[in-house]
Residue, then its C-alpha position, 0 to 999 in steps of 0.5 A: x046342486x049335483x043331487x037336485x039335477x039328478x033328482x029332477x032328472x030321475x022322473x023323466x025317462x029317457x026317451x022324453x029328454x033325448x027328444x026334447x034335446x032333439x026339438x032343441x037342436x033343430x028349433x036352435x038349427x032352424x031359427x039360426x038360419x030362418x035369421x039369416x036368410x032374413x037378415x041377407x033379405x033386408x041387406x038386400x032391400x037396403x042394397x036396392x033401394x041404394x041402387x034405386x036411389x043412385x039411379x034417380x040421382x043420375x037422372x036428375x044429375x043429367x037435367x042438371x047438366x042441360x039445365x046448366x048449359x041452357x041457363x049458358x046459352x040463355x045469358x049468351x042470347x041475353x047479353x051478346x045476341x047469339x044463335x037462338x038456334x042452339x038454345x031451342x035445341x037445348x030447350x028440347x033436350x032438357x024438355x025431353x029429360x023433365x018428362x023422364x023425371x016426371x014419369x019416375x017422380x011418382x015411384x020415387x014418392x013412394x019410397x022417399x022420405x017427407x022431405x023429398x016429396x015436398x022438394x019434388x012438389x016445390x020442383x013440380x011448381x017451378x017447372x011450371x014457370x018454366x016456359x013463362x021465363x023462356x019466353x021473357x028470354x026470347x022476348x029479351x024481357x030479362x036481362x042475363x043477371x035476372x035468368x042466372x039468378x032464375x035458373x040457379x035459385x028455383x031450378x038447380x038449387x032444388x035438383x042439388x037438393x034433392x041428390x044429397x036428400x036422397x043420398x044422405x043416408x048412404x054412407x059411401x066414399x063413393x056417394x059423397x065424390x059423387x055429391x062433391x062433383x056434382x056441386x062442384x060442377x054446379x059452380x063452375x058453370x055458375x061461374x061461367x054464367x056469371x063472366x057472360x053477365x059481366x062480359x055484357x054489362x054496359x056500366x064498369x066492370x067492378x071489384x064487386x062482381x069480380x069478389x061473385x065471380x072468383x067467390x064461385x071458383x072458390x066454392x068450386x075449389x073446395x067441392x073438388x078438395x072434397x071429391x079428390x078426397x072420396x074418389x077413385x085413383x082412376x077418377x082422380x087421374x081422369x080429373x087431373x087430365x082436364x088441367x092439362x088440356x087447351x079449353x081448361x087454359x084458355x079459360x084461365x086465362x080469360x079469368x085473368x084477362x077479366x081481372x085485368x079490366x076491373x073498373x072499366x068496361x069489359x072488352x077485348x072477349x070473344x062470348x063465341x070462342x067463350x062458349x066453344x071453349x066452356x062446352x069443351x070443359x064441360x064434355x069432358x067434365x061430363x066425362x071424369x062424371x060418368x067415368x066416376x058413375x059408372x065406378x059407384x053403380x059397378x060397386x053396386x051391382x057387384x054387392x047385390x050379386x054378391x048379397x043374391x048368390x050368398x044368399x043362395x047358397x044359404x037357402x042350400x045349406x039350409x037342409x045340411x046343418x038339419x040332416x046334421x042335427x038328425x044325426x046327431x040326435x039319434x048318437x046321442x038317443x043311442x049313447x045317453x040311451x047305454x051309459x046314462x046309469x054309469x054317468x050318472x054315477x059319475x056326476x053323482x062324486x063331488x070330487x075331481x077324479x084322482x090321477x088313479x082313476x083318469x087312467x082307469x077311465x082312458x082304459x077302460x071300453x066302456x061308454x062312460x070311458x069313450x065319452x071320457x076320452x072324447x072329452x079327453x081328446x077334444x080338450x086337447x085340441x083345443x089346447x093344440x089351437x090355443x097354442x096356434x093361435x097364440x102364437x099366430x097373435x105373436x108372430x109378424x105375418x109378413x116376415x114370419x118372426x116374432x113381433x112386439x107382442x112376443x117380444x115384450x113377453x119375452x122380456x118379461x120372462x127374462x126379467x122375472x128370471x132375474x137375467x139380464x140382457x142387451x136390446x138392440x133398436x134395430x132401423x134399415x137405412x135409407x129404407x123409404x128409397x126402395x118403397x118409394x123407387x121400387x114399389x110395396x112388392x119390392x119394399x116386402x121382399x126387402x124386408x123380408x131378406x132382412x129378417x131373413x139375414x138378421x136370423x142368420x146373423x143372431x143365430x151364428x153367434x152361440x148354437x147354446x139356446x142359454x146363451x141364444x139371441x133372438x130376432x123381432x119386428x116391431x113394424x115397418x123397417x124397424x127390428x129389435x135383437x135381444x142378447x142374452x150373453x154381454x160377450x157376443x154384444x162387440x161381434x153382434x154389433x161388428x156384424x150389424x155395421x157390416x153392409x149387406x147385399x139384398x138381390x132381386x130380379x137381377x137388381x142388387x139392393x144394399x143393406x145396412x144398418x142404424x141401431x141403438x142399445x139399451x142394457x136392462x136393468x131392475x127398475x125399467x118395464x119393458x116398454x121403457x127398455x123398448x124406449x130407451x134403446x129406440x131414443x139411442x136410435x134416433x139419436x144415432x140417425x140424427x148425428x149419422x153414426x152407424x150406432x148409439x149407447x143409451x145415456x140419458x143425460x148425455x143424449x140430451x147434454x150432447x145435443x144441447x153442446x153440439x148446438x152450441x158449438x154449430x152456434x159458435x162456428x157458425x158466427x166465426x164462419x161469419x167473422x173469419x170468411x169460411x164461408x163460400x159459393x160453389x157452382x153445379x151446371x144446368x144444361x139445355x136439354x137439347x144441345x146439352x150446352x151448359x148455360x147456367x149454374x145454382x149457386x150452392x153455400x159451403x162452409x171451411x172448418x177453422x183450418x180451411x181444410x174441411x169443406x162441411x155440408x150446408x146438410x149440417x149446419x144450415x138447421x141451426x143457421x135459420x133457427x138462430x137468426x142468420x139466415x137474411x145474413x147468408x143471403x146477403x153473403x151468397x149475393x155478395x160472393x156469388x156477385x164477385x164470381x160473375x165478374x170473373x166468369x161471366x155465368x147466368x146465376x141462378x140463387x135460392x130463397x126462402x119467404x124468410x128473405x123477401x121482403x123490400x129490403x132484400x129487393x132493396x140489396x139485390x138492385x144495389x148489388x147488381x148496379x155495383x158489379x154492373x151485371x143486367x138483371x135477367x142473368x139473376x134468377x131467383x129460386x123460391x122453394x114452393x109454399x103455401x103462403x106464397x101465394x099471400x099478399x106481401x109475398x106476391x107483392x115482392x115478388x112481383x117488385x123482383x122481377x119488374x126489377x128484371x130478376x127472372x124467379x124459378x119455383x124450386x122442388x116442384x111437385x112435392x110439396x104445395x103442388x097447387x096450379x094455381x101457384x103458377x098462374x098467381x105467381x107466374x114463374x119465369x121456371x118452375x124446376x122440377x122436384x128429384x125425387x120424381x126425376x130420380x127414379x123416372x126410367x123406373x116408374x111409369x107414374x113418376x114419368x106421368x105425373x112429370x109429363x103432366x107438369x110438364x104439359x101445363x107448364x108449357x101451355x102457361x109458357x113458363x120453361x121447365x128444368x129437371x133436377x137429380x138427371x144422374x144418368x143417360x138414361x134419365x136423361x134421354x127420357x128428360x129430353x123425349x118429355x121436351x123438358x127445357x134444361x137439365x141438371x145432376x151429376x150426369x151434367x156437371x158436379x159442384x164446382x168453384x168459380x176457378x173450376x168454372x174457368x178451367x172448364x171455359x178454356x178447355x172448351x175453348 
């Protein structure tokens, strides 16, 4: 093969060969640059089309808003005899916008698809009939439901379809958010128009009409949920502010009033007031839509600007590679001319050069020696770069210690060498609290400091490289230590059991570890050994231990045995009366006066010496089917305490407690102990299932019996504001995770303020849990929250301790 190539090259002169090489090189550079420039132009053209589509969509959306408003006021004229002056003003605005649409229609038809053109033709025909419909409205020849049908089906629906067609081929979260918001606004507007028709009807307001109205609300909520999925956080926050404004609250209250009039003729709804709140609400929604549009447009314009700047740079840089190509070609020409003969002789050697020949070539000052040394140096640099890439690939970028890939490679090497070692899988205790309390930046600092502590800890064991202990990061808050000498294991365990302090900006953050230990063997792979150590770590976390060794049989059997033991302890606790109730005070924020207590369950051990937290036994108790039995026991004991202490009580229940039997039991026990029902609050943990009809029915029975209802842990679970309007609780208890960091986290405070404002507008009182310091108490009081609960107010206490507290205060 080599001889054939040489034979072919000999037939051409050096100049011809070099000229061909130069042409080939320059052509490649030109082809690459021209292809890149063409690609840049295509991308810019696509982005310009996106911008045009969005600008047109905004114009169409402006028409939508005007048509929706015209629909609303046309119904108000037809059904309620409202003043036609406002409607005429709206019509003029609509005509002005439709005229602008006509001016851009021709350009849209030239660049758009056939589907868009067909839709434009259809819209043009429908717009031409608008004046006839308006005349029918003015002369009272058309009823409200026909007005709604015309505006919705003949105009608004087609405009929304047009927006959908224009944005269909644009894959962007921003466009998805934009379209879903427009659709949600339409269904909300349509709902309000139907409400007007329902209010103005002479016939009774039947269930069919109410279902039609609520269907529009459901569709609107569906599109709003999609909008929240795609929209920017700043836009979503702006939208959430609408919930606390009077217009939103009053419109929802009017809908609730409308619900109560099903089966009757609608009365008592002031349509003038409704129109006022509707205008205000739609104006708020328009502001959100404008903010969303500004965000989308800013992104598109930024992309266009970036593409233009990149194109200009590409033009400027086009000549630079050409100059480089000419310089390289000249050097190639000169070098080949001087050394081609020597190079060809070298290439004729079929065997690889021997070591001695390599040394001679490296020492030679000839052209061939220079080429060889250049190739040799280049090869060295490539190898160095490969090593750098390999190190980066095996390094955790945050903590700058080896990662999982490096760990598996090192374990494989040690197993291949027949070396035994121990894997320690480490989990940082309560790391999520650091992130939640101080933010991701502090969390990253905490992880880097943890890595440094582990490196120093491992390095302190031995200076002998053969006995060294290595640290690796698995991801998140998990690390692995490999110890290659059994003598150091106990020392390492003792060091890992210590508590360290990480200081940042004057904040002392404790650092402690939970870890699992697994020893290597010749059978299991590296991944399997890691998994074993991780299982041991998870077991230690679950059993509240600092560490655990992996034992395949023992871990599983121990868990089963522990569950069986707890089942026995729980059964004994019921039979031997080992369950007892305690109480945590709840105070008025304004006066700090204790006004009621939350009931908490505790369990004694068999000797009644050790009190056990419900965290230990509640999960097994619920899985074993004793939950309702425990709830009734809590009612019995707490009602007896009421007779002694005369304190209002708040009792926790879950959805599994809510049935007719529990309601009857509550009523019977309050009668037996002569307790006024209003002194008892039933706390329900928020859950989407509570909105099911059967649970709503039970909750209403509880309230009719005179008991009060509170929603516990509000703000972190289901947290649908429809929750409050349907269940209508007397109190909500804001979850402690939002309260405990409110003095340091502005976002938590904004969320708490939003929940309080919404609840306050609905007449629901609010309780703040986890008030553990004076700083938190002052912020809660400043917001206006009515009640507070936490260690700052008082610790958990028994009924006797409450009596002592009452006597000391008297």
